[in-house]
N, C-alpha and C positions, 0 to 999 in steps of 0.2 A: 077826155080821156088823160091826157097829159096831167091836168092837174090832180087827178085821184091818184096816177102813179107817184107823183111828188108827196102827196099828203100819206100815202101809204108807207112809202119810203122813210119819210121823216119819223113817222111812227115806230118803225122797226128800228131805226137808229136810237131814238130816245129810250126805248124799252130795253135795248140791248145795253146801252150806256148804263142804265139806271139800275140793272143785274149786275153790272161789272164784268161783263163777259166781252171779250176781244171779237174782233171780226173773224179771225183765224179760229178761235173756240168756237164760235157759233156754226161756221162753216163747216168744220170738222163735225160737229153732231147732227148736221144735215145732210153731210156727205156730198156738198157742193163745192164748187171751187171759190175761193175767198173774192175773185172777180166778180162773180156773179152776185153774191151777196152784196157788194160794194155797189153793183149796178141797181139793185134793189132798193138799196138805202139813198142811192143818188135820183131815184124815180125815173131811171131810163127804160126800165119794164118791170111788171108784176112777176112773183114767183109762180112758177106752175103749179097747177092744182095738186099735184102729187107731194110737193113742200109745204103746203099751205098749214095742214094739220101739225106736222112736226114744228114747224117755226112758231106755230101759236103756243104749243104747249112749252117749247123752250123759253119763250118769251113770258110765260105766267099770264097770258091773256086766251080770251075766248075767240074762236075763230072769226066771227061776225063783227066783233068790235075791232079785230085787229085789221081787217079790210073793208070797214065802213067807210064812206065818203065822211069828211070831218062834219060832225052834225052843227046844224046851226042851233047852238045852244043859246036859249032864251036868257038874256042878260038878267041875272040876278040883282035885285035892289041891294045896294050897299047899305051895310049895318055894322056899327062900331059900337062896343058897350065895355065900359070898366068893370071888372069882377073883383070883389073882394077876395082875396087867395084864401082867406079861413073860412068863410062863410057862404060864398057863392061858387067859386071855382071847383069845390069838390064835387058838387050835384052836377055840374055842367060837364067836367071831364070825363065822369063815368057816363053821363048819358050819351054824348057824343061817341064815346067808344063803343057803346051798345048798338048806336045807328049806324055806325060806319058800315059801308056796304062791302068795301074791298082793302081799304088801305089806310094805315097810319104810318105817318113818318115823324120821326122824332130828330129834333135839331137841337143838339145839347152843346152849343158854343160857347156858354158862359158856364156859371156855378149851376149845380144841379136843380132842377125845376121841383121843388119839394113842395109837397101838401101835407096836410095834418096827418098822423101816424094812421088813422084808422082807414082814411080815403086811400092812402098808400097800399094798404093791404086789400082792400076792395078793388081798386084800380088794378094792381099788378096782377091778382088772381082772374080777373076779368080778362085781361088781355093775353095772359096764359092759356086760359080756357080757349078761346076764340084762335090761338095760334094752333094749340093740338088738335082742334077740330078743323083746321084748314079752312075757317071762314073770315080770316084776314091776312093780309100781308104786312110785315113790319120792316120799315127802313131806318136806320138809326145812323145819324153822324154825331160823333163825339170825341171830344179833347179828352185823352186819358191823363190824369193827373198822377195817378199813382197805381201800384200794383194791387192795391185793394180793389180799387173801381174794376180793374181789368179782370179780375179773379169773379167778379160779380157778372161781368159779360160772358167771360168763358163759361161759367156755370148756365148762363143762359144757351149758349151755343151748344153745350152737351144736351141741354134738356130739348132742345127745339131742332135737333137734327132731323132734315126731311122736311121740316116745315119751312114756310116763306118768311124767313128771318135773317135779315142782312144787317151786318154792322161795318161801319169805316171808321178807321181811326184819324183823326184830324189834327195835325201839330202836336203829336204826343209828347209827353215830357214838360210842358209848360205848367210853372207854380204859380204865375200870375197872369189873368186875361183881363185886357181892358175889355168894356163893356161891348158887349156882343149880343147880336141876336138870335133868340132861341125859342123854341115852344113845339107844339106838336100842330100836325096837319092832317086833317082827317078827310080821305078822298079827294084832297085839293078844292074842297069847298067850303071847309069852316077850319078856322085857325085860331089857337090860343098862343099868345106870346107874353113875354115878359115876366115881370115880377121876379126877380132873382136875389137869392141871399145865401147865406151859410147856417147851419144849426137850425135853430127853432124858427118858423115864419114869424116876421114881425106882424103885429096886427095893423089893420087898415092898410096893407099893403095892396096896390092894385095889379091886375092881370088885365090883357085885352083881347076881346073877342071879336074877330072880324069875319065877314062873309061879303061876298059879291063878287062880279066879274072882274072888277079891276084888281082887286087883292088876290083872286085866283090867276090871274095871268102873271101878276108881279111874284108871286110865291112860286108857281112852276117854273119861271124862268130863272129865280134865284136858286131853287134846289137843285134844278139841272146843273147850274153852274157849280155849287158845293159837291154835288155827288160825282162829278168827274174827277175830283181830286181825293187826296187821302188813300189810306191803304185797305183794301177790302180783307176782314179778318176772317171770313168763314166761307168762301167760294167753294171750297171743296167739301163743305160739311163738315161734322165733328170728328170725323175720320182723318182729317187733314188740319192740324193746328200749326203748321209751320210759320204762318203769318203771325199768330199770337204768340209765340214762342219767340220769333225774332223782336216782338214788342216788349215781351216780358224782359228780355236781356236787355234791351235799349232802357226799360224804366229801372233797372238795376238788381233783377233776380240772377243770382248766381247759377252758372248754368247746370250745376250738380242738384238744385233743388227744384228744376223743371218738373221732374217725375212726381213729386211730392205736392208741388202747384197745383197740377192738374188734377191728382186726386182729391185734394182738398175744395177744389172748385166742383168736382162731381158730387162731392158730399154736402156742399155749401147749404146752410140753412139760416134764412133770416129770422130774427128774433120773433116777427109776429106769425110765421108760419107760412107767409106768402112768398112765391118766388122773388129772385132780386129784380131790381128795376128795369123797365124798359127804358 
């Protein structure tokens, strides 16, 4: 029983932190004392039945999954393959997005992960449709280099208000970035990494597709460490843009232009007709 309490407690803490919610905020939603929530996370005891459904909804997970014993996950065979970013990556990217059961995580800590234009349109449209239909959750960690990129993200925040779409700003304002890991994680089971550039994708540049238990355990730990840092831009939904405004001013937006910046973002259209990048 103690092991189960610890397992569930660790899961509650991980999900709470992944959504950028403090203990005090979550305790307030549940109408419990923050010390009770802390005791749950420490595995001292399990939440009472009357709190469980509300807790699961607040953490964005179904009740059975939240309180299950940690499953004996069958180790998946390790698989690693190089992908040509022009000829192979587009099809794989779209296919993995379609097959993702719950979650897509975007780690953009280097130059944008570009694909050919027609795939960008197809992929962005697909992610947008899944977000609006509430069939996928998207978490993003990104370095914001300039106001243009922030405007595209603000456009997404306005578009996906009420959807499971979360963005964290990491090291904003950098103009040069040393080589850093970045990519897309699908349900913490499949991973696409690497192949970064600016402007037009160069030919014969390779990305990396990974799957298997060792990779999953590594990237879960890596993501948890990254997600605890940075500034969450849209915790309050599109009606609360205070964090975005703070970042926009930090990136050089004159305060008097904030209103027009939001208006432009709400009307932003990409040339190919698809939503801004995830």
